[in-house]
N, C-alpha and C positions, 0 to 999 in steps of 0.2 A: 208237831201239827206235818199234816202232809206239807211238801216242798212248792207244790203247784198250786196251795190254796190260798193264796193272795192273789195270784196272776190270774186263774180262773176266774176269785170272784170280784176282782176289776173288770177284765173283761166282761160279764156279764152287765156289770154298773154300766160298763161302755155303751151295749147294749139298748139298754131301758133309756137311757136318757137321747140316744139316736132315737129312738120311737117316738117320744116325748117332744124332742125338741125342731125335728123334721115337718112332722105336719103344721106345727105353729108356724115354722117361716115360708112353708107352702101356702098352706092358708089363708094367714095373717097378710101374705103379699098380694095374693089375691084379693081377698075384699078390698083391701088399700087403694086399688088399680080399680076397678070397678065402682064401689061408693065413696071412698075416702078412706085417710088413715087414722080416724078418728071416730070412724062407724063402730059402734060397740057387737062385742061378738063374744060368742062364746070359745075357750079355748081347744080346740081340733083333738088334739092327743090325747094319748092314752093315759088321761091326768085328773083323778078324781077333784085333788084339792085346786087342780089350776082350771075346773069348770064349772063349778059353784057359784061364780061371778063375772057377770059382763066385764071385756077388757077391750081397749078401743085396740083397732084391727092393729096401730102402730106397735102397742106396745105387744103384741102377741108375736109379731115377727121375731122384737128383740128377745123375749121368752126364748124366741122358739134355738133363738140364734144364742144365746145364754148356754144351751143345752148342748147344743153340739158344739160350741164349744169344753164345754168338759166332757163328752164323747169323745173327742180325740184326744184328751190329758189325762182324761182313765186308758183308754186304749193305750197311748202310748208308754205308762206307765207302768201297765200288764206287760207290755213288750218285756220290757229294762227289763223286768222282776224274773221272767222267766228265760231272760238270757242268762242272767248272773246267777240263777238257784240250779242246783245239784240233781241229779235225777237219784231216788236210791236205789240201792240195786239191790238182788236177789240177797235171801242170807246166807240162800246155799250155791252163790257162783264157785266164791273158794272150792267147798269140796267138790262139788259137782266137775270141775275141772281135775282135781287132785285124783279123783273117780279115775275119771282117764288115762293120769297118768301110770297109777297102780295097775288098772287091766292091761297093761302093753306086755306083751310075749316076753321082754327080755327086763322086766322090773322084777329085783332081785325082792325075794318073799321077808324079807326084813324090813323093809322100807314102812313107812310108816306117817300116817298125815297128822299133825301136830298143831291145831289152828291157834293163833296166839290171839294177843288181844288185838279188838276190831280199832278198827279208824273210824273219825267219823264220817259217814257215809259210804262203809265199806267192811272187806275182811281181809283178813291176811292169815296166808297159809302155809305152815314150810314142811314138807318131805324128807325126811333124815333116817338114816337107819340104824343097825343094833351098835355099831359103833359112834355112834356121833355125828358122822358126815352129813352133811348139808345138800340135798341133793337136786330139789327144786325151791323156790321161793315163789308163791303164789298173792298177789294181792287183785281184786277186784272194787270198783269205784264206781258212781251212780257217774255217766257221761252229761258237763257242766253245762248247765242250759240246754236252749232247743236245736243247738248244733254242733253239738260233738266238740264244744271247748280245751275239753279233760284231755281227747285222746290227743287232739293237737302238738297239746303244752306236753304233753309225755313224749311223744316222739322229738318234739322240737331239743328237751332236753337232753336226750339220747344225744342227738344228733352236735348238739352245743359240746359237749364231753367228748366229743371224738368218734365216736360209736360208727360203724357205717348203716347206712338202711337200707334194708331188700324187698319192695313190696313182695304178700304175700296172695296170691290169686286168690278168688274161691274159698273167704274165710270170714265172715260176718259181713258186718257190711264194710269193711275194710280193717287190712291188719299190717305191720312188718316184722320183722325179724331185725334185730340191729346185733351187730359183733366186733367186737375189738377189732378197731386196726395193726395193733400189737398183740401177735399171740400171746394170750394167755392174762392182758392184762389185764380185762375184764370180764367176766362170763358173759355170754349170750342173752338179750333179752327179746321175749314174744310178747307183742300188744299188740292186744285185738279190740275195736270196738264191735259190741254186740245187745243187738236188742237193749237200748237203752243204757248199758251197761260198757265201762274198758277193763280188760285182764290185760295184766301186767304180768308176766311168767318169765322166771330167770331161773337159766340151767345150769347147773356144776358146768362151767366148761372146761376143766379137766378130764371128764369121765364122759360126758356126754359129746359125743363127735357131730361130724354134719350128718349120714347118715341115719343116726337115731332121733337128731332136730326134725328132719324130715320126717319118721316111722309120727312124732310127738303132733308135728301139727297135721298131720291124715288122720293125726286118729279123733283128734280135735274137732278138725274139719268136716268129718265124720256124722260126729255128734252132734255139732251146733248149725255146722253147714251152712249157706252164704244166703247173708237177707234179701239181695236180690231175688236169689234163686225162689225162697219163702215166698216173698212177694206175688209173685206171676202167678 
């Protein structure tokens, strides 16, 4: 089932409940003020099952309030579920990033892209040479919820592990390069949030120097660009 199915359904039900409840509160209150709270009336909202019988104006108001409370509860639940559910990534995200790397002018002809077993809501791939040396590890996953918590979580974890974080401009929605504070201790990792996805590219720190890291970032930037630029 699509991850946003339930939040979307609950949001639609909230709109329906609001459309039923608001006319009841407004019209019921008007009739109660003008003719008395016990005046019989038909329910004014777009509800077939409520329009078929006469109801006192005070009960019309009460039913309307009940629907409004239901709308608020449904909307709150929809928003909470929307924040907590991950977005599914593009199935070809890892392959697309691997192709960008393999097309670099200095890429070794023996490099091969090897997709590995997919994690839930994501893909994994490694680029290795003929001797089995791993040059790159790629993981793409859907952004967790509506506000990109997956990206924030990954960056925080890298910071906690002692990596130095440097923002990268004009790459996706936002991006950073994480490098080890102690030379050779950990591989550099590029983290990109783009188009409802979070990409993490780990580079072999013993073979990929600073100049080549810059060329990789430029090549990816040329392909996926900046989310802010695309929105203009």
